C-alpha angles and dihedrals in degrees: 000000000000093000091055091047091050091048092050091048091052090048093051091047091050092052092048093050092047090055094052126224120341125222130208114235139158091244117134116214119231107202120198132197115321092016092288119137104215097193104028128246117331122230142166135226122194130200122185144144124007080351120295124170134204103194128212088264094046098256116146111215118167127206121192104177127091117256145087126292134183112246090180128005122175136138089271109023126052121181118171131180128208116212122200135166117257130203088255101050100064093238096318117126123249127188106279102174145347129219123200122193146120136121092305087069093049093241097315124128127206120200126187124185137171127290095257138032096052094308115151145157111252141169115204089346096306120112116250134174090035091157126064117256103019145134134221129199114210099211092294091300098097142358124223123193131184118202146114096269122114146061119284121241090212119036090201087085093048093111092057128084111268118241106178130174115205119198117196101190137177122279092034094292114152123184125185118190121190108204119211131173098272105007146020136231119215140202119188118190118181146134117270111271128216108266092002119178132175134068 
């Protein structure tokens, strides 16, 4: 009785120590056949407003200066945001554009900006999704769609017409970009990557 319980407790403790420290995140696990997770744990990162972040582990940092920040940086996936002041943010930066690239896109880069001020949707520097609604196939690697379907990251824009870019990318990476007049809001959902950094 007690000897077996003590032995089991020691075994569980040994397994936990061998794995290293655990962290608490909002990541939902997607388990495949045989209990194996083929892509790793899934998580989401949100960026909205001037700009606010909800990170993959549910932290809420805020950055108000102009500049560029990594949303995701790994050996395979690179997602970077550009943050600029708008006429409506009193000098505070809002998310102006997002760039997605890295080896998982086989050398291609996708950029999405706001509706006005020179913002556009481009692949490798060439405009795509110029009609609304529309879809674009990136050589069988990824699919982009542009429509009014999806949940908003920030309900403050709920009264406006939705213009949403959906990126279905390799390795289970999904990016949704809500385009507004002077800024964008972003949701990134993806499996955890080896050596991943960013928000």
